[in-house]
Structures are given as structure tokens and as C-alpha cells.
C-alpha positions as CSV (number, residue, x, y, z in Angstrom):
1,M,-12.8,97.8,-147.3
2,A,-9.3,97.5,-146.0
3,A,-6.6,94.9,-145.9
4,R,-6.0,93.2,-142.6
5,I,-2.4,92.2,-141.7
6,N,-3.6,88.7,-140.8
7,K,-2.9,85.3,-142.4
8,K,-6.2,83.8,-141.3
9,R,-8.3,86.6,-142.8
10,S,-6.9,89.2,-145.2
11,F,-9.8,91.7,-145.5
12,L,-11.8,94.0,-143.1
13,F,-15.1,96.0,-143.6
14,V,-14.4,99.3,-142.0
15,S,-17.5,100.5,-140.3
16,K,-18.6,104.0,-140.4
17,V,-21.1,103.5,-137.4
18,L,-19.0,101.5,-135.0
19,G,-16.5,104.2,-133.6
20,K,-13.4,101.9,-133.8
21,H,-11.4,102.5,-137.0
22,I,-13.0,105.7,-138.2
23,P,-13.7,108.8,-135.8
24,V,-17.5,109.3,-135.8
25,M,-20.1,111.5,-134.1
26,P,-20.7,109.8,-130.8
27,Y,-24.3,109.3,-131.2
28,T,-23.8,107.2,-134.3
29,P,-22.3,104.2,-132.5
30,L,-24.8,104.6,-129.6
31,L,-27.6,104.5,-132.3
32,S,-26.2,101.6,-134.1
33,G,-26.6,99.4,-130.9
34,A,-29.9,100.9,-130.2
35,A,-31.1,100.1,-133.8
36,L,-30.2,96.4,-133.1
37,G,-32.1,96.5,-129.9
38,L,-35.1,97.7,-131.8
39,L,-34.9,94.8,-134.2
40,L,-34.7,92.4,-131.2
41,Y,-37.9,94.1,-129.5
42,R,-39.7,93.5,-132.8
43,E,-38.6,90.0,-133.1
44,M,-39.4,89.1,-129.5
45,N,-43.0,90.7,-130.0
46,G,-43.9,88.4,-132.9
47,G,-41.8,89.6,-135.8
48,A,-42.4,92.3,-138.4
49,K,-46.1,91.5,-139.0
50,A,-47.2,91.2,-135.4
51,A,-45.3,94.3,-134.2
52,A,-46.2,96.4,-137.3
53,N,-47.8,99.5,-135.9
54,E,-47.3,103.2,-136.3
55,P,-45.2,103.9,-133.3
56,M,-42.8,101.1,-134.1
57,D,-42.6,102.2,-137.7
58,K,-41.7,105.7,-136.7
59,L,-38.9,104.3,-134.4
60,L,-37.5,102.2,-137.1
61,D,-37.6,105.0,-139.7
62,A,-36.0,107.4,-137.2
63,A,-33.3,104.9,-136.4
64,V,-32.5,104.3,-140.2
65,H,-32.5,108.0,-140.9
66,G,-30.2,108.7,-138.0
67,L,-27.6,106.1,-139.2
68,I,-27.6,107.4,-142.7
69,H,-27.6,111.0,-141.8
70,P,-25.2,111.3,-138.6
71,L,-26.6,114.8,-138.0
72,H,-29.9,113.3,-136.9
73,A,-28.4,110.4,-134.8
74,E,-28.8,112.2,-131.5
75,E,-32.4,113.0,-132.1
76,A,-33.1,109.5,-133.1
77,Y,-31.2,108.0,-130.3
78,H,-33.1,110.1,-127.6
79,E,-36.4,109.1,-129.4
80,L,-35.6,105.5,-128.9
81,L,-34.6,105.9,-125.2
82,A,-37.8,107.9,-124.7
83,A,-39.9,104.9,-125.9
84,Q,-39.0,103.1,-122.7
85,L,-39.1,99.7,-124.5
86,V,-39.4,96.6,-122.2
87,L,-38.8,93.1,-123.6
88,P,-41.6,90.5,-123.0
89,Q,-39.1,88.4,-121.0
90,P,-35.6,88.8,-119.4
91,V,-32.7,88.7,-121.7
92,V,-28.9,88.4,-121.2
93,F,-26.7,90.3,-123.7
94,V,-23.1,89.3,-124.3
95,G,-20.9,91.7,-126.3
96,F,-17.8,90.4,-127.9
97,A,-14.4,91.9,-127.1
98,E,-12.9,94.0,-128.2
99,T,-14.8,95.5,-131.0
100,A,-18.3,95.0,-129.9
101,T,-18.1,95.9,-126.2
102,A,-19.8,99.2,-126.7
103,L,-22.0,97.9,-129.4
104,G,-23.5,95.2,-127.1
105,H,-23.8,97.8,-124.2
106,S,-25.7,100.3,-126.3
107,M,-28.1,97.5,-127.6
108,Y,-28.7,96.3,-124.0
109,N,-29.1,100.0,-122.8
110,I,-32.1,100.8,-125.0
111,F,-34.4,98.6,-122.8
112,A,-35.8,100.2,-119.7
113,G,-35.9,96.9,-117.6
114,G,-35.5,93.1,-117.6
115,A,-32.2,93.2,-119.3
116,S,-28.7,92.1,-118.2
117,Y,-25.2,92.7,-119.9
118,I,-21.7,91.4,-119.9
119,H,-19.0,91.6,-122.4
120,T,-16.2,89.2,-123.0
121,T,-12.5,90.3,-122.3
122,R,-9.0,89.3,-123.2
123,E,-7.6,90.6,-120.0
124,D,-6.4,88.0,-117.4
125,I,-7.8,88.7,-113.9
126,P,-6.1,86.2,-111.5
127,E,-8.6,86.8,-108.6
128,M,-11.6,85.8,-110.7
129,A,-12.6,82.7,-112.7
130,S,-14.1,82.9,-116.2
131,I,-17.6,81.4,-116.4
132,I,-17.3,80.8,-120.2
133,S,-14.3,80.9,-122.6
134,F,-13.8,80.3,-126.2
135,E,-11.6,81.0,-129.2
136,E,-12.2,83.1,-132.3
137,E,-10.3,81.1,-135.1
138,H,-9.8,84.1,-137.5
139,S,-8.7,86.6,-134.9
140,H,-5.1,87.8,-134.0
141,A,-6.3,87.4,-130.4
142,V,-8.2,84.2,-129.7
143,D,-8.9,83.9,-126.0
144,H,-12.4,85.2,-124.9
145,L,-13.0,85.2,-121.1
146,C,-16.1,86.3,-119.2
147,Y,-15.9,87.4,-115.6
148,A,-19.2,87.8,-113.9
149,L,-19.5,89.0,-110.4
150,D,-22.9,87.4,-110.2
151,T,-22.2,83.7,-111.2
152,A,-25.9,83.2,-111.7
153,L,-25.9,85.6,-114.7
154,L,-26.0,82.9,-117.3
155,S,-27.6,80.2,-115.1
156,G,-31.2,80.9,-116.0
157,E,-33.1,79.9,-119.0
158,E,-33.7,83.3,-120.5
159,P,-32.6,83.9,-124.1
160,I,-28.9,84.9,-124.7
161,V,-28.2,87.6,-127.2
162,L,-24.6,87.5,-128.6
163,V,-23.6,90.8,-130.1
164,D,-20.7,91.2,-132.6
165,D,-19.9,94.0,-135.2
166,E,-19.9,91.6,-138.0
167,I,-20.6,87.9,-138.8
168,T,-18.6,86.5,-141.6
169,T,-18.6,82.7,-140.9
170,G,-20.6,82.6,-137.6
171,N,-17.9,80.3,-136.1
172,T,-17.3,82.6,-133.2
173,A,-21.1,82.5,-132.3
174,I,-21.1,78.7,-132.7
175,N,-18.1,78.3,-130.5
176,T,-19.6,80.5,-127.9
177,I,-23.1,78.8,-127.9
178,R,-21.4,75.4,-127.6
179,D,-19.5,76.5,-124.5
180,I,-22.5,78.3,-122.8
181,Q,-24.8,75.4,-123.7
182,S,-22.4,72.9,-122.1
183,K,-22.5,74.8,-118.8
184,F,-25.7,76.8,-118.8
185,P,-28.2,75.0,-121.1
186,R,-31.2,76.8,-122.5
187,K,-33.5,76.9,-125.5
188,E,-33.0,80.2,-127.3
189,Y,-30.1,82.3,-128.6
190,V,-30.0,85.3,-130.8
191,V,-26.9,86.5,-132.7
192,A,-27.0,90.1,-133.5
193,S,-24.6,92.1,-135.7
194,L,-24.2,95.3,-137.9
195,L,-23.3,93.0,-140.8
196,D,-24.1,89.5,-141.6
197,W,-22.1,88.0,-144.5
198,R,-22.8,84.3,-143.9
199,S,-22.9,82.0,-147.0
200,E,-25.6,79.4,-147.3
201,G,-23.2,76.9,-145.9
202,H,-22.6,78.9,-142.8
203,I,-26.3,79.6,-142.4
204,Q,-26.8,75.8,-142.5
205,A,-24.2,75.4,-139.9
206,Y,-26.6,77.3,-137.4
207,R,-29.4,74.9,-138.4
208,D,-27.2,71.9,-137.8
209,L,-26.3,73.3,-134.4
210,E,-30.0,73.8,-133.6
211,Q,-30.7,70.2,-134.3
212,E,-27.7,68.9,-132.5
213,L,-28.3,70.8,-129.3
214,G,-32.1,71.1,-129.4
215,I,-32.0,74.9,-129.4
216,Q,-33.2,77.9,-131.6
217,I,-30.8,80.4,-132.9
218,K,-32.1,83.6,-134.5
219,A,-29.8,86.0,-136.5
220,L,-30.5,89.7,-136.5
221,S,-28.5,92.3,-138.4
222,L,-28.7,95.9,-139.8
223,L,-27.4,94.7,-143.2
224,Q,-27.3,91.2,-144.6
225,G,-25.7,90.0,-147.8
226,C,-23.2,87.7,-149.5
227,I,-19.5,88.1,-150.1
228,E,-16.9,86.2,-152.1
229,V,-13.2,86.7,-151.5
230,K,-10.6,85.7,-154.1
231,G,-6.8,86.1,-154.1
232,T,-4.8,88.1,-151.5
233,P,-4.3,91.9,-151.1
234,V,-1.7,93.6,-153.2
235,L,0.0,95.7,-150.7
236,D,2.2,98.8,-151.6
237,A,5.1,98.9,-149.2
238,E,5.1,102.7,-149.5
239,A,1.4,103.2,-148.8
240,G,0.6,105.1,-145.7
241,K,4.1,106.4,-145.4
242,G,5.3,110.0,-146.0
243,Q,2.8,111.6,-143.8
244,A,3.9,115.2,-143.1
245,K,5.2,115.8,-139.6
246,P,3.6,118.4,-137.6
247,A,5.3,121.8,-137.0
248,R,5.1,121.4,-133.3
249,E,4.1,118.9,-130.7
250,A,1.1,119.5,-128.5
251,P,1.6,119.4,-124.8
252,V,0.2,116.6,-122.6
253,V,-1.8,117.2,-119.6
254,T,-2.8,114.5,-117.2
255,T,-5.9,115.0,-115.1
256,Y,-7.5,112.7,-112.6
257,I,-11.3,112.9,-112.7
258,R,-13.8,112.0,-110.3
259,D,-16.7,109.9,-111.9
260,G,-18.4,108.8,-108.7
261,L,-18.5,105.2,-109.8
262,E,-17.7,102.2,-107.8
263,R,-14.4,100.3,-108.4
264,L,-13.6,96.7,-108.2
265,A,-10.4,95.8,-106.2
266,V,-8.9,93.2,-108.5
267,S,-5.6,93.1,-110.6
268,S,-4.6,92.1,-114.0
269,T,-1.7,90.1,-115.4
270,D,-0.5,91.1,-119.0
271,S,1.0,88.7,-121.6
272,R,4.5,89.5,-120.1
273,G,3.5,88.7,-116.5
274,E,3.4,92.3,-115.4
275,I,0.8,93.0,-112.6
276,N,-1.4,96.0,-112.4
277,T,-3.1,96.4,-109.1
278,S,-5.1,99.4,-110.1
279,P,-8.8,98.8,-109.6
280,Y,-11.3,98.2,-112.3
281,L,-14.4,100.2,-113.0
282,K,-17.2,97.8,-111.6
283,L,-19.9,99.1,-114.1
284,S,-17.8,98.9,-117.3
285,G,-19.8,95.9,-118.5
286,R,-16.9,93.5,-118.1
287,F,-18.3,92.1,-114.8
288,G,-22.0,92.1,-115.5
289,L,-24.7,94.7,-115.3
290,S,-28.5,94.9,-114.8
291,S,-30.9,97.6,-115.9
292,E,-30.7,99.2,-112.4
293,D,-27.1,100.0,-113.0
294,N,-27.8,102.2,-116.0
295,V,-28.8,105.3,-113.9
296,W,-25.5,105.3,-112.2
297,I,-23.6,105.0,-115.5
298,D,-25.6,107.8,-116.9
299,K,-24.8,109.9,-113.8
300,G,-21.1,109.1,-114.0
301,A,-20.9,110.0,-117.8
302,A,-22.6,113.2,-117.2
303,Q,-20.3,114.1,-114.2
304,V,-17.1,113.5,-116.3
305,A,-18.5,115.2,-119.4
306,A,-19.2,118.4,-117.4
307,Q,-15.6,118.4,-116.3
308,L,-14.2,117.8,-119.7
309,R,-16.3,120.5,-121.2
310,E,-14.3,122.9,-118.8
311,L,-10.9,121.5,-120.0
312,R,-11.8,121.7,-123.6
313,E,-10.3,124.7,-125.5
314,S,-10.8,123.8,-129.2
315,P,-13.9,123.8,-131.4
316,S,-12.9,120.3,-132.7
317,A,-12.2,117.6,-130.2
318,L,-11.5,113.8,-130.4
319,V,-12.5,111.6,-127.4
320,M,-10.6,108.2,-127.4
321,G,-11.5,105.0,-125.7
322,V,-8.7,102.5,-125.1
323,G,-9.2,98.9,-126.3
324,E,-12.2,97.3,-124.6
325,F,-13.0,100.5,-122.7
326,M,-15.4,101.9,-125.3
327,Y,-18.8,102.5,-124.0
328,L,-18.3,105.0,-121.1
329,P,-15.9,107.2,-123.3
330,M,-18.5,107.1,-126.0
331,R,-21.4,108.2,-123.7
332,I,-19.1,111.0,-122.2
333,A,-18.2,112.2,-125.6
334,S,-21.9,112.4,-126.4
335,E,-22.4,115.0,-123.7
336,M,-19.4,117.2,-124.5
337,G,-21.1,119.6,-127.1
338,E,-20.8,120.4,-130.7
339,G,-17.7,119.4,-132.8
340,V,-16.8,116.2,-130.8
341,A,-15.9,112.9,-132.4
342,Y,-15.4,109.5,-130.8
343,Q,-13.0,106.7,-131.6
344,S,-11.3,103.9,-129.8
345,S,-7.8,102.4,-130.3
346,T,-7.7,98.8,-131.4
347,R,-5.4,95.8,-131.6
348,S,-6.6,94.9,-135.0
349,P,-3.7,95.4,-137.6
350,I,-4.7,97.0,-140.8
351,H,-2.6,98.1,-143.8
352,P,-3.0,101.9,-144.5
353,D,-3.3,103.3,-148.1
354,R,-4.3,106.8,-149.1
355,R,-6.8,105.8,-151.8
356,P,-10.1,107.5,-151.8
357,D,-11.9,104.1,-152.2
358,Y,-10.0,102.6,-149.2
359,G,-11.2,102.5,-145.6
360,V,-8.0,103.2,-143.6
361,H,-5.9,106.2,-144.8
362,S,-3.5,106.5,-141.9
363,A,-2.2,104.3,-139.1
364,A,0.0,104.7,-136.0
365,A,1.2,101.7,-133.9
366,Y,2.5,101.6,-130.3
367,P,2.6,99.0,-127.4
368,S,-0.7,98.8,-125.6
369,P,-0.7,100.6,-122.3
370,T,-2.7,97.8,-120.8
371,D,-0.4,95.1,-122.2
372,T,2.9,96.1,-123.7
373,G,3.3,92.8,-125.4
374,I,0.3,93.7,-127.6
375,T,0.4,96.4,-130.4
376,N,-2.4,98.9,-130.6
377,Y,-3.3,101.2,-133.5
378,I,-4.9,104.6,-134.0
379,Y,-6.4,104.9,-137.6
380,N,-7.7,107.7,-139.7
381,V,-6.5,110.7,-137.5
382,D,-4.3,113.2,-139.4
383,P,-2.1,115.9,-137.6
384,G,-4.1,118.9,-136.7
385,Q,-7.5,117.3,-137.5
386,Y,-8.6,117.9,-133.9
387,G,-7.6,120.7,-131.7
388,D,-8.0,118.7,-128.4
389,I,-7.7,115.0,-128.0
390,F,-9.0,113.4,-124.8
391,V,-7.9,109.9,-124.0
392,L,-9.9,108.2,-121.3
393,L,-8.4,105.4,-119.2
394,E,-10.6,103.1,-117.2
395,R,-7.7,102.6,-114.7
396,D,-4.3,103.9,-113.9
397,V,-1.2,102.6,-115.6
398,P,2.5,103.4,-115.0
399,H,3.6,106.4,-117.1
400,R,6.1,104.4,-119.1
401,R,3.3,102.2,-120.5
402,I,1.2,105.2,-121.7
403,E,4.1,107.2,-123.0
404,P,4.3,105.6,-126.4
405,M,0.6,106.4,-127.1
406,M,1.0,110.0,-125.9
407,D,4.1,110.5,-128.1
408,I,1.9,109.7,-131.2
409,L,-1.0,111.8,-130.1
410,K,1.3,114.8,-129.3
411,G,2.0,114.9,-133.1
412,L,-1.8,114.6,-133.9
413,A,-3.4,117.1,-131.6
414,G,-3.5,120.7,-133.0
415,N,-3.8,122.2,-129.3
416,K,-3.4,119.8,-126.5
417,V,-3.6,116.1,-125.4
418,H,-5.6,115.5,-122.3
419,L,-4.9,112.1,-120.6
420,I,-7.8,111.5,-118.5
421,V,-7.6,109.0,-115.6
422,L,-11.0,108.2,-114.1
423,G,-11.4,107.4,-110.5
424,P,-14.0,107.6,-107.8
425,E,-12.4,110.2,-105.6
426,L,-9.2,111.8,-106.7
427,E,-9.2,115.0,-108.8
428,V,-5.5,116.2,-109.2
429,E,-4.3,118.0,-112.2
430,V,-0.7,117.3,-113.3
431,P,1.1,120.2,-115.1
432,A,2.1,119.5,-118.7
433,D,5.8,119.1,-118.0
434,E,5.2,116.7,-115.1
435,G,2.5,114.9,-117.2
436,N,5.0,114.3,-119.9
437,G,7.3,112.5,-117.3
């Protein structure tokens, strides 16, 4: 548990399997999404009783074992991929930004065919129109947009699977279902999450919505339970301060790396009206994916990982995604060898405290490289914990926007900070003194 700096909700469950607030072995978050996919496969094939068979039991046991024991996560994940699961009917997966963009992608990716995926975004892309939009009441960032290159992505009657890391009230899912149903009506929805803490009243709200709209809503989770929250957090103003400064700052090296993946020539406008014309990665998940795209994503991840292995100098390394850009960095990290951890920066404000029973021991804040009007955070990384730190950017940004993040990471990396800018063609290394501006 940790205390959120948020008037609407004062607490946070800090996940050990998500790869957001705690650095994890990269196969752990990949497996968490795949495990949710396994639950969906079982449900769509008649539930636990109808799907109960030895191969399914073995896959479920392997997934659970891999999540509990991270050293076995890689083996379990590859075992699930090798099963080549195909759902009995087409399904559209929708991951919620920013925390569940990779969770939804890894859930979708476990299926060998018949699946589509898109994640919501909080980025404003003026050249495109959002096909759905909704608000998340308890969040510090409320607007969810959904840009689909194929506008027919949600227009069929196939079930939609909404993927989030945690369901507390279920209101976000309800808002989303209402908006989708008003534009693209269908009969079936699934809400999938790592944690489901809905009360009886919130569970009844799903039933009421089913009756109102004439639909079915199924909830799937890895862990379900009840919580009761009383009072407000008692925050020590000195907690999280006094962290020892490193003896030296690590150099920053900027490298432009070819990933062989297609780009989408659209721009973004941030909260301060600043425009970035650098193209987006077409297959990030933000613009929609089908199962046929997976082979290209796998190829791109392998291509980048091979180049990063050559740059790596330390036995311990941290690979970082930025904000919504989580899945591809996670996949790249999984192919970089032993001693690699993965984590993404986040816009979620959390109070740090160095207590053994508390979820966030350290915090560093800086203006987001993609939107300087928004504060981003890096949690639970101490100076010298990792020799090399690799930060992967989906698209290029002006140096002045990435410099605050680099200033923090220079004090955390024991050896070197690698700023990796992905692109389809360029591969130009910038010396450390130039990379630092």
C-alpha cells in the first residue's frame, strides 16, 4: 500500500507484477497479462467446469507459479505463447491509459488469432478524431481518448474486453461501456483486471447497467476481495527526504536506433499548446492492432534488443518506458539477457516513505518529456541500484524537454544513462557531451 497525493482517492495498491511503480523482471508483467488472457480463454470456452482439462490445468498452474516466483515467469510465459490459444469468436481488447496499456497488450498478445487491440490515450492528436471518450472520476487525469486508424474496429458485435490494473468502484468501466454502447452497441462486455475490490453495491451497479442496456458484463481478475477505507493518510513531511547524493553523475549517451517499424505521420499538442510533429509508432497499440501485426512487433523488439545488448556494459540494467509507452520497452527488456529489470515512469503522484511495510520508498519528480505541463515520477530506484539505465522514447522530443528526466537518472545510474530514441531508419550515436546538450 501507498498514499496517493490525490484528494479524490487517498490510497494505492502498489503492484509487484505491473512494471509501473516497482522495477520488475520484464517477464513478470508480460505474464500477468497473459494470465488474464488464460482466464478469458477458459471463460469463453464454457467456464471452469467445461474447460477443465489437464492441458488447461497445467497452463493455469504454470502462470500462477510464474507470478509468485519471478524466476519462473519467463518459462511460464513462453509456455502460454506456445499453446497457440485461439478464442472461439473474435474479441476486441481495450487497455486503459496509462497504467494498463501494456497489461492490455500482453493479454491480447497471448492469442494466436481473432483478436484486436487498442489502448486509450490522454494525448491530443489534432489530425485524428477519437471514436470514444470518457472520464475517470478518481483520477488526476480524467480524459480518455481512443484513436483508431480502422474506424470499424469497434463497429462489430464481437465482445469487448476492457483491461485495467485495478477495479475499485468499477465506475471507469461503467462510463466506458455507456459511451461505447451509445455509439457501437453490442451484447457482451468483459472487465479484466489484476485486482477487483468492488463492494456488493458496486457489483450491483454492473447488474443494474446490464438490465438498463440489455447487455452482459463479465468480470475477470487474478485476485478478488473486499476493502474498507477509513480516515486519511498520516503523512510525514520528512519521509522520503534525505536520500544520499551519488558521489558522481553518470554520463548520458543518446542513441537513435532502427526498429524497422512503421511510423504514423501525425502530431500531438500538449496541455500548454506546444506541438510535436515527430511521428508516432504505428504499432504501439494506440491506433489499433490485429493479430497479424504481432509478428512485426516481435521482430522490432528483437532488433532493438540485439542493439541494446551491444550497448550494455553493466551486469545490472534497468529498461524504462515513458508514460503510456510501456509494452514495446517491456518486450525489448525481456530479450536483453540476465540482470535486466523493467519499469515505466508514471504520472501518478505517490507519497514516498522508507518503511519496510510501505510500497514506495523513493520518488523523483520532473516535467513530462511529452507534456511539460504534467509532472512525471520515477519510484523505487536508488542511486547505484542499476549500472546502466536505458530510457526508450517512442518518438523524438526536443532536448530541453527530456533534460529534467536525464538530470535525475544521471544521479541514479551507477555507470551510464542510455537515452534511446526509436526510429525506422536513423541510427546515429551522439557522444555523451553532445547528448547532454
